C-alpha positions as CSV (number, residue, x, y, z in Angstrom):
1,M,-122.8,64.1,10.2
2,A,-119.8,66.3,11.0
3,L,-116.6,65.6,9.2
4,R,-113.4,65.4,11.3
5,L,-111.4,67.6,9.0
6,G,-108.0,69.4,9.6
7,A,-104.5,69.9,8.4
8,H,-100.9,69.6,9.6
9,M,-100.3,72.5,12.0
10,S,-97.1,74.3,13.0
11,I,-95.9,74.1,16.6
12,G,-93.8,77.2,16.2
13,G,-93.4,79.2,19.4
14,S,-95.0,76.6,21.6
15,I,-96.6,73.2,20.9
16,D,-100.0,74.4,22.4
17,L,-100.2,77.1,19.8
18,S,-101.0,74.4,17.2
19,I,-104.5,74.2,18.7
20,D,-105.0,78.0,18.4
21,R,-103.9,77.8,14.8
22,A,-106.2,74.8,14.2
23,L,-109.2,76.8,15.5
24,E,-108.3,79.8,13.4
25,K,-108.3,77.6,10.3
26,G,-111.6,75.8,11.0
27,C,-110.0,72.5,11.9
28,N,-111.6,70.0,14.4
29,T,-108.7,67.5,14.1
30,I,-105.0,68.1,13.4
31,Q,-101.6,66.5,12.8
32,I,-98.4,68.0,14.3
33,F,-94.7,67.2,14.8
34,T,-93.9,67.2,18.5
35,R,-90.4,68.7,17.6
36,N,-88.2,70.0,14.8
37,P,-88.7,67.3,12.1
38,R,-85.5,68.0,10.3
39,G,-82.9,66.8,12.8
40,W,-82.1,63.8,15.0
41,K,-82.0,65.7,18.3
42,S,-85.1,66.9,20.1
43,E,-85.5,69.3,23.0
44,K,-87.2,68.1,26.2
45,L,-90.9,68.9,26.3
46,N,-91.7,72.0,28.3
47,S,-94.0,71.1,31.2
48,F,-95.9,74.4,31.0
49,A,-96.5,74.0,27.2
50,V,-97.5,70.3,27.7
51,D,-100.2,71.3,30.3
52,N,-101.5,74.1,28.1
53,F,-101.6,71.7,25.1
54,I,-103.6,69.1,27.0
55,L,-106.0,71.7,28.3
56,K,-106.5,73.3,24.9
57,V,-107.2,69.9,23.3
58,R,-109.7,69.1,26.0
59,D,-111.5,72.5,25.8
60,S,-111.4,73.1,22.0
61,G,-113.0,69.9,20.7
62,V,-110.0,69.4,18.3
63,S,-109.9,65.7,18.3
64,P,-108.2,63.3,17.7
65,V,-104.7,64.8,17.5
66,F,-102.2,62.9,15.4
67,S,-98.4,63.3,15.6
68,H,-96.1,62.4,12.7
69,M,-92.6,61.0,12.9
70,P,-89.7,63.3,11.9
71,Y,-88.2,63.1,8.4
72,L,-84.8,61.5,9.0
73,P,-85.6,58.1,10.6
74,N,-85.6,55.0,8.3
75,L,-87.0,52.0,10.1
76,A,-85.9,49.7,7.2
77,S,-82.4,51.0,6.8
78,P,-79.4,48.6,6.4
79,R,-77.1,51.3,7.7
80,E,-76.6,50.5,11.3
81,E,-76.1,54.0,12.6
82,V,-79.2,55.3,10.9
83,Y,-81.2,52.3,12.0
84,L,-80.2,52.7,15.7
85,K,-81.0,56.4,15.6
86,S,-84.3,55.6,13.9
87,K,-85.3,53.1,16.6
88,E,-84.4,55.6,19.3
89,T,-86.4,58.3,17.6
90,L,-89.4,56.0,17.4
91,K,-89.2,55.3,21.1
92,S,-88.8,58.9,21.9
93,E,-91.8,60.0,19.8
94,L,-94.0,57.3,21.3
95,E,-93.0,58.6,24.8
96,R,-93.6,62.3,23.7
97,C,-97.1,61.4,22.5
98,R,-97.8,59.6,25.8
99,I,-96.8,62.7,27.7
100,L,-98.9,64.9,25.5
101,K,-101.8,62.5,25.5
102,I,-101.7,62.2,21.7
103,P,-103.3,58.9,20.9
104,Y,-101.7,58.3,17.4
105,L,-98.3,58.5,15.9
106,V,-97.9,58.3,12.1
107,T,-94.8,56.8,10.5
108,H,-93.5,56.0,7.1
109,C,-92.1,52.5,6.8
110,G,-88.8,53.6,5.2
111,S,-86.5,52.3,2.4
112,H,-84.5,49.0,2.3
113,L,-82.0,50.8,0.1
114,G,-81.7,47.9,-2.3
115,R,-81.5,45.0,0.3
116,G,-85.0,43.7,-0.7
117,S,-88.5,43.8,0.7
118,E,-88.1,40.8,3.1
119,Y,-85.1,42.4,4.6
120,G,-87.0,45.7,5.0
121,I,-90.0,43.9,6.7
122,A,-87.6,42.2,9.2
123,R,-86.0,45.5,10.1
124,I,-89.3,47.4,10.4
125,T,-90.9,44.8,12.6
126,E,-87.8,44.4,14.8
127,A,-87.8,48.2,15.4
128,I,-91.5,48.4,16.2
129,N,-91.6,45.4,18.4
130,E,-88.6,46.7,20.4
131,A,-90.2,50.2,20.6
132,F,-93.4,48.8,22.0
133,M,-91.5,46.6,24.5
134,D,-89.4,49.6,25.7
135,T,-92.1,52.3,26.0
136,K,-95.0,52.8,28.3
137,G,-98.6,53.6,27.4
138,E,-100.9,52.7,24.6
139,V,-100.1,55.2,21.8
140,V,-101.1,53.6,18.5
141,L,-98.5,53.6,15.7
142,L,-100.1,54.2,12.3
143,L,-98.2,52.8,9.3
144,E,-98.7,55.0,6.3
145,N,-98.9,53.6,2.8
146,T,-96.3,55.0,0.5
147,S,-96.0,56.0,-3.2
148,G,-93.9,53.0,-4.4
149,S,-90.7,55.0,-5.2
150,K,-87.6,52.9,-5.6
151,N,-86.8,50.6,-2.6
152,S,-89.6,52.1,-0.5
153,M,-91.6,49.9,2.0
154,G,-95.3,50.0,2.6
155,N,-96.4,50.9,-1.0
156,S,-98.6,47.8,-1.4
157,F,-101.3,46.5,0.9
158,E,-99.6,43.1,0.7
159,N,-96.4,44.6,2.0
160,L,-98.2,46.4,4.8
161,A,-100.0,43.2,5.7
162,K,-96.6,41.3,6.0
163,I,-95.3,44.0,8.4
164,Y,-98.5,44.0,10.4
165,G,-98.4,40.2,10.6
166,N,-95.0,40.3,12.4
167,I,-96.0,42.8,15.0
168,K,-96.5,41.3,18.5
169,K,-98.7,44.0,20.0
170,K,-101.3,44.3,17.2
171,N,-103.6,46.4,19.4
172,R,-101.0,49.2,19.1
173,I,-100.8,49.2,15.3
174,G,-103.2,50.9,12.9
175,F,-102.9,52.5,9.4
176,C,-102.9,55.9,7.8
177,F,-104.3,55.8,4.3
178,D,-102.8,58.5,2.1
179,T,-104.9,59.1,-1.1
180,C,-102.0,60.6,-3.1
181,H,-99.7,57.8,-2.2
182,A,-102.3,55.1,-2.9
183,Y,-103.1,56.6,-6.3
184,V,-99.5,56.9,-7.5
185,A,-98.8,53.4,-6.2
186,G,-101.4,52.1,-8.6
187,Y,-104.7,52.1,-6.6
188,D,-107.4,53.9,-8.6
189,L,-109.5,56.4,-6.7
190,K,-111.2,58.3,-9.5
191,T,-114.7,56.8,-9.3
192,A,-116.9,55.4,-6.6
193,G,-116.4,51.9,-7.9
194,A,-112.7,52.4,-8.0
195,V,-112.6,53.6,-4.4
196,S,-114.7,50.7,-3.3
197,T,-112.5,48.2,-5.1
198,T,-109.3,49.7,-3.6
199,L,-110.8,49.6,0.0
200,E,-112.0,46.0,-0.6
201,K,-108.4,45.1,-1.5
202,F,-107.2,46.7,1.8
203,D,-109.9,45.0,3.7
204,D,-109.0,41.6,2.2
205,K,-105.3,42.0,3.2
206,I,-105.6,43.8,6.5
207,G,-109.1,45.0,7.4
208,T,-110.4,48.5,6.9
209,G,-111.2,48.7,10.6
210,K,-107.5,49.2,11.2
211,I,-107.5,52.4,9.2
212,K,-107.5,55.3,11.8
213,L,-106.6,58.3,9.6
214,I,-107.0,59.5,6.0
215,H,-104.3,61.8,4.6
216,L,-106.5,63.6,2.0
217,N,-104.2,64.8,-0.8
218,D,-104.5,65.2,-4.5
219,S,-101.6,64.2,-6.8
220,K,-99.6,66.1,-9.3
221,K,-98.7,62.8,-11.0
222,G,-100.8,60.1,-12.6
223,L,-102.0,56.6,-11.6
224,G,-99.2,54.2,-10.9
225,S,-96.5,56.9,-11.5
226,K,-94.8,56.2,-8.1
227,V,-94.0,59.9,-7.8
228,D,-95.0,61.5,-4.5
229,R,-96.1,65.1,-5.3
230,H,-99.1,66.4,-3.4
231,E,-101.6,68.8,-5.1
232,H,-104.5,71.0,-4.0
233,I,-107.8,69.1,-3.5
234,G,-109.4,68.7,-6.9
235,L,-106.7,70.4,-8.9
236,G,-104.5,67.3,-9.5
237,M,-104.8,64.0,-11.2
238,I,-107.4,62.5,-8.8
239,G,-109.5,65.6,-9.5
240,E,-112.8,66.8,-8.1
241,K,-114.7,63.8,-9.5
242,G,-112.2,61.5,-7.6
243,F,-112.6,63.4,-4.4
244,K,-116.4,63.3,-4.6
245,A,-116.0,59.5,-4.9
246,I,-113.6,59.4,-2.0
247,L,-115.7,61.6,0.3
248,S,-118.9,59.8,-0.6
249,N,-117.4,56.5,0.7
250,S,-118.8,55.7,4.2
251,I,-115.6,54.1,5.3
252,I,-113.6,57.2,4.5
253,N,-116.0,60.0,5.5
254,E,-116.4,58.6,9.0
255,L,-112.6,58.8,9.6
256,P,-110.5,61.8,10.5
257,L,-109.3,63.6,7.4
258,I,-105.9,65.4,7.5
259,L,-104.8,67.6,4.6
260,E,-101.1,67.8,3.6
261,T,-101.6,70.0,0.6
262,P,-99.4,72.7,-0.7
263,I,-99.5,76.4,0.4
264,D,-99.0,78.7,-2.6
265,S,-100.6,81.6,-4.5
266,R,-103.5,79.4,-5.5
267,R,-104.6,78.1,-2.1
268,D,-103.6,77.8,1.5
269,D,-104.8,75.3,4.2
270,V,-108.1,77.2,4.7
271,G,-108.7,77.2,0.9
272,N,-108.3,73.4,0.8
273,I,-110.4,72.8,3.9
274,N,-113.2,74.9,2.5
275,R,-113.0,73.1,-0.8
276,V,-113.3,69.7,1.0
277,K,-116.3,71.1,3.0
278,A,-118.0,72.3,-0.2
279,L,-117.5,69.0,-2.0
280,A,-118.8,67.1,1.1
281,S,-121.7,69.4,1.4
282,S,-122.7,68.8,-2.3
283,L,-122.8,65.1,-1.5
284,G,-124.8,65.6,1.7
285,V,-122.1,64.1,3.9
286,I,-121.5,67.2,6.0
């Protein structure tokens, strides 16, 4: 089988250049931001770049393409100005994905900032239901599991299940499973048995069929630490043994795998992609 394996790509210069970069790095699936992720404002999509992007995706075989929400939005925020901006950004990103023919948009669930989990669930579901009502198309929003840092939403499968349960258009909701986030939130991934147990827990609460993307990241910190620090594949606390267990799991290895690993003197994206390929090859799953 052929793994769908890639990394987060820059859109610097023009959004369609992300596909050129993907091919240069040996990716056959990618994740991008559709805009500068560090601000609230976004420039209108350039129609020429949009057409080029759609053509390059079609001709390259890079599929599926995933977009990720910018950094500033907090869909659980009790701060009204931030919450309103966050809802508008979600609507804008769903529309940008529709225009670009990107089928999936990944989002973090945000932080309730001390107001409590039930409050956060209500805010998140209100924002998502409103966004689906106010936007066209069938872009699927992927809720990403989080590390469990203070006041964060979406760190447990139970929490994600409650959010999912309150969404009206469930056909437009899926999940992104981040290995680093799951591990530091307390879900063990270091052995084949542990990976199976963790996925069984997800299946019991939500259903593994709703997972559409794996963020494949090692962790600088240990099991249950609740500290979100990504590490190169096999060099962190999950380790090579853990990633062999992860990659050997048939639920995971049939899903698109996106790396969000560091770029430093030890490795870059290509180094991590090649390491995943080598581990998968040693298991006979590539």
